[in-house]
ZASEMAR-679473 format. One record per residue: residue in three letters; chain; x, y, z of N, C-alpha, C, O in turn. Coordinates in Angstrom, 1 decimal, always signed. Each point is the difference from the previous one (the first is absolute). Example, Ala and Ser with C-alpha at 12.3 -4.5 7.8 and 13.67 -1.06 7.14 Angstrom:
# residues 2
   res   chain      n_x      n_y      n_z     ca_x     ca_y     ca_z      c_x      c_y      c_z      o_x      o_y      o_z
   ala       A    +13.2     -5.7     +7.8     -0.9     +1.2     +0.0     +0.9     +1.2     +0.0     +1.0     +0.0     +0.7
   ser       A     -1.4     +1.1     -1.4     +0.9     +1.1     +0.0     -0.8     +1.1     +0.8     +0.5     +1.1     +0.1
# end
This chain:
# residues 43
   res   chain      n_x      n_y      n_z     ca_x     ca_y     ca_z      c_x      c_y      c_z      o_x      o_y      o_z
   met       A    +26.0    -44.9    +51.1     +1.0     -0.6     -0.9     -0.8     -1.2     -0.7     -0.6     -0.9     +0.5
   leu       A     +0.9     +1.3     -1.9     -0.6     -0.8     -0.7     +0.0     -1.6     -0.1     +1.1     -0.4     +0.2
   gly       A     -1.7     -0.4     -0.3     -0.1     -1.2     +0.0     -0.3     -0.7     +1.5     -0.4     -1.1     +0.2
   thr       A     +0.5     +1.9     +0.7     -0.3     -0.1     +1.7     -1.2     -0.7     +0.3     -0.2     -0.8     +0.9
   met       A     -0.8     +1.4     -2.2     -1.8     -0.3     +0.7     -0.5     -0.6     -1.2     -1.1     +0.2     -0.5
   gly       A     +2.2     -1.0     -0.1     -1.1     -0.7     -1.1     +1.1     +0.3     -1.4     +1.1     +0.6     +0.2
   ala       A     -1.6     -0.9     -1.2     +0.4     +0.4     -1.6     -0.1     +1.4     -0.1     -1.1     +0.4     +0.1
   pro       A     +2.1     +0.5     -0.5     -0.5     +1.4     -0.4     -0.6     +0.1     -0.9     +0.0     -0.9     -0.8
   gln       A     -1.0     +2.4     +0.5     -0.6     +0.1     -0.9     +0.2     +1.2     -0.7     +0.3     +1.1     +0.5
   glu       A     -0.4     -1.3     -2.0     +0.8     +1.0     -0.6     -1.4     +1.0     -0.5     -1.1     -0.6     -0.3
   met       A     +1.3     +2.0     +0.4     -1.1     +0.8     -0.4     +0.3     +1.1     -0.8     +1.1     +0.3     +0.0
   asp       A     -1.9     +0.4     -0.9     +0.5     +1.0     -0.6     -0.7     +1.3     +0.6     -1.2     +0.2     +0.0
   val       A     +2.0     +0.5     +0.4     -0.4     +1.4     +0.7     +0.4     +1.0     -0.9     +1.2     +0.4     +0.0
   lys       A     -2.1     +0.2     -0.9     +0.1     +1.2     -0.8     +1.1     -0.1     -1.0     +0.7     +1.0     -0.2
   gly       A     -0.5     -2.1     -0.3     +0.9     -0.5     -1.2     +1.3     -0.5     +0.9     +1.0     +0.0     -0.6
   gln       A     -1.1     -0.4     +1.6     +1.5     -0.1     +0.6     -0.4     -1.3     +0.9     -0.9     -0.1     +0.8
   gln       A     +1.9     -1.2     -1.2     -0.3     -1.5     +0.6     +0.4     +0.0     +1.6     +1.2     +0.3     +0.2
   val       A     -1.9     -0.5     +0.7     +0.0     +0.2     +1.2     -0.1     -1.4     +0.7     -1.2     -0.4     +0.1
   trp       A     +2.2     -0.2     +0.3     -0.1     -1.3     +1.1     -0.5     +0.3     +1.4     +0.5     +0.9     +0.6
   ile       A     -1.6     -1.5     +0.0     -0.3     +0.1     +1.2     -0.1     -1.5     +0.5     +0.4     -0.9     -0.7
   cys       A     -0.9     +0.9     +2.2     +0.5     -1.5     +0.8     -1.3     -0.6     +0.1     +0.0     -1.2     -0.2
   cys       A     -1.4     +2.1     +0.7     -0.8     -0.8     +0.1     -1.5     +1.6     -0.1     +0.0     +1.2     -0.2
   asp       A     -1.2     -2.1     +0.3     -1.0     +0.7     -0.1     -0.2     +1.8     +0.8     -0.4     +1.1     -0.5
   asp       A     +0.7     -1.4     +1.7     +0.0     +1.3     +0.6     +0.7     +1.1     -0.7     -0.5     +1.2     +0.0
   cys       A     +1.5     -1.6     -0.5     +1.3     +0.6     -0.8     -0.8     +0.7     -0.9     -0.2     +1.2     -0.1
   lys       A     -0.5     -2.3     -0.9     -0.6     +0.6     -1.1     -0.8     +1.2     +0.3     +0.1     +1.2     -0.5
   asp       A     -0.9     -1.7     +1.6     -1.0     +1.2     +0.4     +0.5     +1.5     +0.2     -0.5     +1.0     -0.5
   gln       A     +1.5     -1.0     +1.3     +1.0     +1.3     +0.6     +0.3     +0.2     -1.7     -0.5     +1.1     -0.4
   leu       A     +1.1     -1.8     -0.5     +0.6     +0.7     -0.9     -1.0     +0.6     -0.8     +0.1     +1.2     -0.3
   leu       A     -1.2     -1.9     -0.3     -1.2     +0.6     -0.6     -0.5     +1.4     +0.8     -0.2     +1.0     -0.6
   glu       A     -0.1     -1.0     +1.9     -0.2     +1.2     +0.8     +0.9     +1.4     -0.1     -0.4     +1.2     +0.0
   asn       A     +1.6     -1.7     -0.2     +1.3     +1.3     -0.4     +0.9     -0.4     -0.6     +1.1     -0.3     +0.5
   pro       A     -1.4     +0.2     -1.8     +0.8     -0.6     -1.1     +1.4     +1.0     -0.3     +1.0     -0.6     -0.4
   asp       A     -1.0     +2.1     +0.6     +1.0     +0.7     -0.2     +0.9     +0.2     +1.2     +1.1     +0.4     -0.1
   glu       A     -1.5     -0.7     +1.3     +0.9     +0.3     +1.1     +0.8     -1.5     -0.5     +1.1     +0.1     -0.4
   phe       A     -1.7     -1.5     +0.4     +0.7     -1.0     +0.2     +1.1     -0.2     -1.7     +0.9     -0.9     -0.1
   leu       A     -1.2     +1.6     -1.0     +0.5     +0.2     -1.3     +1.6     +1.3     +0.4     +1.1     -0.1     -0.5
   ala       A     -1.5     +1.1     +1.4     +1.1     +0.6     +0.6     +1.2     -0.5     +1.2     +1.0     +0.6     +0.3
   lys       A     -1.6     -1.7     +0.0     +0.7     -0.8     +0.7     +1.0     -0.8     -0.8     +1.2     -0.1     +0.3
   leu       A     -1.9     -0.7     -1.5     +0.8     -0.7     -0.7     +1.2     +0.7     -0.3     +1.2     -0.4     +0.1
   lys       A     -1.6     +1.9     -0.6     +1.0     +0.7     -1.0     +1.1     +0.1     +1.2     +1.0     -0.7     -0.3
   lys       A     -0.9     +1.1     +1.3     +0.8     +0.2     +1.0     +0.9     -0.9     +0.4     +1.0     +0.3     +0.6
   gly       A     -1.4     -1.9     -1.1     +0.9     -1.0     +0.1     +0.1     -0.6     +1.1     +0.9     -0.9     +0.1
# end
């Protein structure tokens, strides 16, 4: 959940604004950007 592990971080992933909770999530997002963006579209 955003904000539970410090201030959320904003990232641009393939032209889409994405908010993440921590550096671990940043690493996972950068490894599999298409997977994360697909999850966001499902909402």
